[in-house]
C-alpha atoms as one frame of an Amber mdcrd trajectory, in Angstrom:
protein
  82.934  98.125 115.493  84.158  98.650 118.994  87.588  98.961 120.492  88.370
  97.745 123.994  91.665  98.512 125.708  92.649  96.148 128.494  94.856  96.775
 131.470  98.318  95.198 131.112  97.587  92.313 133.518  94.024  91.621 132.283
  93.045  88.799 129.940  90.091  88.537 127.597  88.966  85.787 125.255  86.510
  86.083 122.410  84.155  83.732 124.289  84.214  86.030 127.340  83.398  89.029
 125.178  80.519  87.290 123.398  79.137  86.067 126.749  79.184  89.670 128.001
  77.393  90.816 124.847  74.731  88.116 125.301  73.952  89.524 128.754  73.920
  93.128 127.565  72.544  93.135 124.005  69.541  91.903 122.082  70.104  88.728
 120.049  70.071  90.501 116.689  72.799  92.893 117.894  75.277  90.168 118.905
  78.549  90.163 116.984  78.929  87.320 114.493  82.644  87.122 115.083  85.260
  88.724 117.281  88.892  89.364 116.378  91.380  90.243 119.076  94.449  92.212
 118.039  97.651  93.201 119.778  98.088  96.276 117.562  96.147  99.524 117.384
  93.545 100.077 114.684  94.689 102.051 111.619  93.744 105.727 111.954  93.907
 108.820 109.776  95.520 112.098 110.818  92.290 113.225 112.529  92.316 110.089
 114.692  89.360 108.370 113.004  89.506 104.615 112.369  90.159 103.738 108.716
  87.279 101.329 108.187  88.076 100.879 104.508  91.471  99.363 105.304  89.838
  97.049 107.862  87.281  95.922 105.260  89.979  95.220 102.672  91.596  92.680
 104.981  88.286  90.822 105.289  87.097  91.039 101.686  90.319  89.694 100.136
  89.168  86.201 101.197  85.719  86.594  99.630  84.579  86.303  96.024  82.512
  89.461  96.212  83.131  92.672  98.177  80.566  95.000  99.702  81.517  98.577
 100.591
């Protein structure tokens, strides 16, 4: 998971980001999907990203969850 912060006047689409990754990464490392968000990622008091809460949002739509 990576977090990119854009300048206020900059724009970025998921297609632009995947095209950049294609130029920079091996095929097996390419992201399967990209989600752009206006809000910050949830963090704990130490400033680490709460990956479990991010996973919960994804796995609620699935029949089976993986931790």
